[in-house]
N, C-alpha and C positions, 0 to 999 in steps of 0.2 A: 504494500499499500504506500501511497505517497503521503506527504505531510497533510495535505488538505483532507484526504480520506481519514487519516488518523484523527485529525481535529474534529471532523464531523462525527466520527464514531465515538470519540470521547464525549462530545457534547450530548449525544444520544444517551450514552451510559450515565452521564451526570444527571440528565433529566429524569431517567427512570429510577436512579438511586434516590433522588430527592422525593419523588412520588412514593417510593417504598417507605421512606422515613415518615412521610405524612400518613400513610396507611397504618404504619405501626403505632403512631400516636393515636389514631382513631381506635385501634384495637386496645391500646393501653387504657383508654378512657372508658371502654365498654364495661358494662356491669352485667353480670350473670351469664350463664352458659348459653342462654337462648337469645342473647342480644343480636339484633340485626347487623351490628357492626362486625360480627364474626364472619358472616357470609360475605359482606362487603369486602372485608379484608382478604378472604380466601380467593374471591373472584379477581380482585385487584392484583393480588400477589401472583396468581396464575398468569394474568395478562402480562405483567412485568417480566415474569420468568420467560415467557415466550420471546420477549425482546432480547433478553440475555442469551437465549438459545440461538437466535438469529445472529448475534454478534459472534458467539463461540463457533458456530458451525459454518457461517457463510462469509463473514466480513473479510477474512484473510484470503481464503482460497477462491471465493466467488463474490468479489466485491460488487460486481454489476447486479447480481441477483439480490444481494443484501440491500443495496441502495434502492433498487426498484421495490422490493417488499417493504422496506422501511418507509420510503417516501409515498408510495401509492396505496399501501394497505395499513400498515401498523400505525404510523403517525396520525393519519386522519382519525382513526378510532381512538388513539391515545388522547389527542387534543379534545375530542368531544367528551370523552369520559372524564378527563381531568377538569374540564369546565362544568361538569355535572349535567351536560346535555343528554347523555346516555349513561346507563349504569355500567359498572365494570363487567358484569355478566354479559350484557349485550355486546360490549366491546370484545370480550373473549369469544363470544359466539361468531363474531365477524371474521375471526382468523381461521385459516385452514385447519382441518381436524387434526392433522399430525402435530401441529404446534400446540393446539388446545390440550390434546391428550398427554403429550410429553410434559407440558408445563404443569398441568394439574397433578400428574404423578410426581413430579419433582417437588412441588409444594407439599404434597401429602407426605412424601418421604422425608423432607426436611423437618416437618412438624413431628413426625414419629421419632425421628432421630433426636430431636430436642427433648422429647418426653422421656427417653431412655436414660439421659444423663442424670 
């Protein structure tokens, strides 16, 4: 990748990292096991995980595919969800099934791993 690609990818990662921090704050403020914030967090976390997957699997070896997916699919959904125009679940459902399935499995795996400690 060139420097412009690196900078764009880092800006993308910074944006989803920041959103992940905000989602964690919502979860930290949730009360009770049946709080709607839990589902909000899980859907948002899965959507963000899909973004990380795109970077990990595509950005270096397939930068054109990564850029197209990010610019034409992921970011429009991200921006709408971040503004509250759509829910994180709706944004997640707008992604291809392979991304949704992997991301949801990864979030569940991470949560189970945290419970074991």
